[in-house]
Structures are given as structure tokens and as C-alpha cells.
PyMOL commands that place a pseudoatom at each C-alpha (Angstrom):
pseudoatom trace, name=CA, resn=UNK, resi=1, chain=A, elem=C, hetatm=0, pos=[0.471, 3.845, 2.744]
pseudoatom trace, name=CA, resn=UNK, resi=2, chain=A, elem=C, hetatm=0, pos=[1.034, 7.865, 3.180]
pseudoatom trace, name=CA, resn=UNK, resi=3, chain=A, elem=C, hetatm=0, pos=[4.720, 7.036, 3.730]
pseudoatom trace, name=CA, resn=UNK, resi=4, chain=A, elem=C, hetatm=0, pos=[5.095, 5.139, 0.742]
pseudoatom trace, name=CA, resn=UNK, resi=5, chain=A, elem=C, hetatm=0, pos=[3.425, 8.016, -1.331]
pseudoatom trace, name=CA, resn=UNK, resi=6, chain=A, elem=C, hetatm=0, pos=[5.096, 10.580, 0.159]
pseudoatom trace, name=CA, resn=UNK, resi=7, chain=A, elem=C, hetatm=0, pos=[8.547, 8.974, -0.578]
pseudoatom trace, name=CA, resn=UNK, resi=8, chain=A, elem=C, hetatm=0, pos=[7.551, 8.479, -4.179]
pseudoatom trace, name=CA, resn=UNK, resi=9, chain=A, elem=C, hetatm=0, pos=[6.577, 12.027, -4.518]
pseudoatom trace, name=CA, resn=UNK, resi=10, chain=A, elem=C, hetatm=0, pos=[9.164, 13.455, -2.930]
pseudoatom trace, name=CA, resn=UNK, resi=11, chain=A, elem=C, hetatm=0, pos=[12.216, 11.581, -5.034]
pseudoatom trace, name=CA, resn=UNK, resi=12, chain=A, elem=C, hetatm=0, pos=[10.432, 12.338, -8.350]
pseudoatom trace, name=CA, resn=UNK, resi=13, chain=A, elem=C, hetatm=0, pos=[9.060, 15.775, -7.257]
pseudoatom trace, name=CA, resn=UNK, resi=14, chain=A, elem=C, hetatm=0, pos=[5.720, 14.748, -8.884]
pseudoatom trace, name=CA, resn=UNK, resi=15, chain=A, elem=C, hetatm=0, pos=[2.438, 13.482, -7.885]
pseudoatom trace, name=CA, resn=UNK, resi=16, chain=A, elem=C, hetatm=0, pos=[1.874, 11.264, -10.782]
pseudoatom trace, name=CA, resn=UNK, resi=17, chain=A, elem=C, hetatm=0, pos=[3.845, 8.313, -8.920]
pseudoatom trace, name=CA, resn=UNK, resi=18, chain=A, elem=C, hetatm=0, pos=[1.594, 8.804, -6.340]
pseudoatom trace, name=CA, resn=UNK, resi=19, chain=A, elem=C, hetatm=0, pos=[-1.638, 9.055, -8.381]
pseudoatom trace, name=CA, resn=UNK, resi=20, chain=A, elem=C, hetatm=0, pos=[-0.896, 5.804, -9.964]
pseudoatom trace, name=CA, resn=UNK, resi=21, chain=A, elem=C, hetatm=0, pos=[0.326, 3.956, -7.123]
pseudoatom trace, name=CA, resn=UNK, resi=22, chain=A, elem=C, hetatm=0, pos=[-3.050, 4.712, -5.485]
pseudoatom trace, name=CA, resn=UNK, resi=23, chain=A, elem=C, hetatm=0, pos=[-4.929, 3.692, -8.288]
pseudoatom trace, name=CA, resn=UNK, resi=24, chain=A, elem=C, hetatm=0, pos=[-3.329, 0.691, -9.061]
pseudoatom trace, name=CA, resn=UNK, resi=25, chain=A, elem=C, hetatm=0, pos=[-3.512, -0.839, -5.401]
pseudoatom trace, name=CA, resn=UNK, resi=26, chain=A, elem=C, hetatm=0, pos=[-7.258, 0.161, -5.509]
pseudoatom trace, name=CA, resn=UNK, resi=27, chain=A, elem=C, hetatm=0, pos=[-7.883, -1.741, -8.466]
pseudoatom trace, name=CA, resn=UNK, resi=28, chain=A, elem=C, hetatm=0, pos=[-5.621, -4.868, -7.698]
pseudoatom trace, name=CA, resn=UNK, resi=29, chain=A, elem=C, hetatm=0, pos=[-7.231, -5.001, -4.212]
pseudoatom trace, name=CA, resn=UNK, resi=30, chain=A, elem=C, hetatm=0, pos=[-10.833, -4.603, -5.069]
pseudoatom trace, name=CA, resn=UNK, resi=31, chain=A, elem=C, hetatm=0, pos=[-10.895, -6.133, -8.518]
pseudoatom trace, name=CA, resn=UNK, resi=32, chain=A, elem=C, hetatm=0, pos=[-8.457, -8.899, -8.769]
pseudoatom trace, name=CA, resn=UNK, resi=33, chain=A, elem=C, hetatm=0, pos=[-7.314, -10.198, -4.836]
pseudoatom trace, name=CA, resn=UNK, resi=34, chain=A, elem=C, hetatm=0, pos=[-10.372, -9.771, -3.103]
pseudoatom trace, name=CA, resn=UNK, resi=35, chain=A, elem=C, hetatm=0, pos=[-12.815, -11.836, -5.933]
pseudoatom trace, name=CA, resn=UNK, resi=36, chain=A, elem=C, hetatm=0, pos=[-9.720, -14.544, -5.969]
pseudoatom trace, name=CA, resn=UNK, resi=37, chain=A, elem=C, hetatm=0, pos=[-9.775, -15.193, -2.416]
pseudoatom trace, name=CA, resn=UNK, resi=38, chain=A, elem=C, hetatm=0, pos=[-12.285, -17.731, -0.967]
pseudoatom trace, name=CA, resn=UNK, resi=39, chain=A, elem=C, hetatm=0, pos=[-14.042, -15.725, 1.790]
pseudoatom trace, name=CA, resn=UNK, resi=40, chain=A, elem=C, hetatm=0, pos=[-15.494, -17.221, 4.624]
pseudoatom trace, name=CA, resn=UNK, resi=41, chain=A, elem=C, hetatm=0, pos=[-15.856, -16.655, 8.652]
pseudoatom trace, name=CA, resn=UNK, resi=42, chain=A, elem=C, hetatm=0, pos=[-12.318, -16.382, 9.151]
pseudoatom trace, name=CA, resn=UNK, resi=43, chain=A, elem=C, hetatm=0, pos=[-10.778, -14.775, 5.802]
pseudoatom trace, name=CA, resn=UNK, resi=44, chain=A, elem=C, hetatm=0, pos=[-12.881, -12.111, 6.051]
pseudoatom trace, name=CA, resn=UNK, resi=45, chain=A, elem=C, hetatm=0, pos=[-10.759, -10.646, 9.338]
pseudoatom trace, name=CA, resn=UNK, resi=46, chain=A, elem=C, hetatm=0, pos=[-7.629, -11.074, 7.030]
pseudoatom trace, name=CA, resn=UNK, resi=47, chain=A, elem=C, hetatm=0, pos=[-8.576, -9.510, 3.680]
pseudoatom trace, name=CA, resn=UNK, resi=48, chain=A, elem=C, hetatm=0, pos=[-9.816, -6.771, 1.654]
pseudoatom trace, name=CA, resn=UNK, resi=49, chain=A, elem=C, hetatm=0, pos=[-9.586, -2.988, 2.375]
pseudoatom trace, name=CA, resn=UNK, resi=50, chain=A, elem=C, hetatm=0, pos=[-10.771, -3.783, 5.856]
pseudoatom trace, name=CA, resn=UNK, resi=51, chain=A, elem=C, hetatm=0, pos=[-9.000, -6.736, 6.802]
pseudoatom trace, name=CA, resn=UNK, resi=52, chain=A, elem=C, hetatm=0, pos=[-5.416, -7.072, 9.247]
pseudoatom trace, name=CA, resn=UNK, resi=53, chain=A, elem=C, hetatm=0, pos=[-3.327, -8.211, 6.139]
pseudoatom trace, name=CA, resn=UNK, resi=54, chain=A, elem=C, hetatm=0, pos=[-3.110, -4.738, 4.174]
pseudoatom trace, name=CA, resn=UNK, resi=55, chain=A, elem=C, hetatm=0, pos=[-2.266, -2.438, 7.442]
pseudoatom trace, name=CA, resn=UNK, resi=56, chain=A, elem=C, hetatm=0, pos=[0.518, -5.240, 8.789]
pseudoatom trace, name=CA, resn=UNK, resi=57, chain=A, elem=C, hetatm=0, pos=[2.249, -5.512, 5.256]
pseudoatom trace, name=CA, resn=UNK, resi=58, chain=A, elem=C, hetatm=0, pos=[2.159, -1.420, 4.667]
pseudoatom trace, name=CA, resn=UNK, resi=59, chain=A, elem=C, hetatm=0, pos=[3.526, -0.840, 7.719]
pseudoatom trace, name=CA, resn=UNK, resi=60, chain=A, elem=C, hetatm=0, pos=[6.557, -2.994, 6.708]
pseudoatom trace, name=CA, resn=UNK, resi=61, chain=A, elem=C, hetatm=0, pos=[7.096, -1.344, 3.641]
pseudoatom trace, name=CA, resn=UNK, resi=62, chain=A, elem=C, hetatm=0, pos=[6.635, 2.474, 5.341]
pseudoatom trace, name=CA, resn=UNK, resi=63, chain=A, elem=C, hetatm=0, pos=[9.230, 1.156, 7.567]
pseudoatom trace, name=CA, resn=UNK, resi=64, chain=A, elem=C, hetatm=0, pos=[11.232, 0.550, 4.817]
pseudoatom trace, name=CA, resn=UNK, resi=65, chain=A, elem=C, hetatm=0, pos=[10.895, 3.701, 3.052]
pseudoatom trace, name=CA, resn=UNK, resi=66, chain=A, elem=C, hetatm=0, pos=[10.790, 5.949, 5.780]
pseudoatom trace, name=CA, resn=UNK, resi=67, chain=A, elem=C, hetatm=0, pos=[14.532, 4.595, 6.701]
pseudoatom trace, name=CA, resn=UNK, resi=68, chain=A, elem=C, hetatm=0, pos=[15.298, 4.774, 3.160]
pseudoatom trace, name=CA, resn=UNK, resi=69, chain=A, elem=C, hetatm=0, pos=[13.855, 8.534, 3.007]
pseudoatom trace, name=CA, resn=UNK, resi=70, chain=A, elem=C, hetatm=0, pos=[16.368, 9.291, 5.851]
pseudoatom trace, name=CA, resn=UNK, resi=71, chain=A, elem=C, hetatm=0, pos=[19.191, 7.926, 4.329]
pseudoatom trace, name=CA, resn=UNK, resi=72, chain=A, elem=C, hetatm=0, pos=[18.441, 10.279, 1.010]
pseudoatom trace, name=CA, resn=UNK, resi=73, chain=A, elem=C, hetatm=0, pos=[17.621, 13.164, 3.101]
pseudoatom trace, name=CA, resn=UNK, resi=74, chain=A, elem=C, hetatm=0, pos=[14.054, 13.358, 1.299]
for i in range(1, 74): cmd.bond("trace and resi %d" % i, "trace and resi %d" % (i + 1))
show_as sticks, trace
zoom trace
């Protein structure tokens, strides 16, 4: 997630987009998404802050933003 947050920080020259992104991510993940998901033995491996899905999806987005930053010389 640090790659994505660094991209927005350098692009906007402000810490506010990164702070808002981080807070919205926490609220969405902890208060909205996790309670809506059915939890059982198999789902706990994939969901919530410590599940495998967040690192997988975040890594894909980080690669995208890393390449985008290289193109824009950020």
C-alpha cells in the first residue's frame, strides 16, 4: 500500500490524499466489508486485514502505480 500512497503524495504534493486513502481503507475493510462477509474456516484465510486477498489485490495495484509513477517521473 505504501507504493500507492507514495504515488498520491508525490503527485499532489500533500499528505492529505494518503491520509484519506488510509482512513477510508480502514473503515471500508473493518466496518463494512468484513461484517458483510460470511465467515467460516475457509473464508478467514482470505478476508479481513490479515487475509490473503488484501496483499494480492494491493500488490497488483502497486505494480500499476509503480509503472505509472515511472512514466511520470515521480
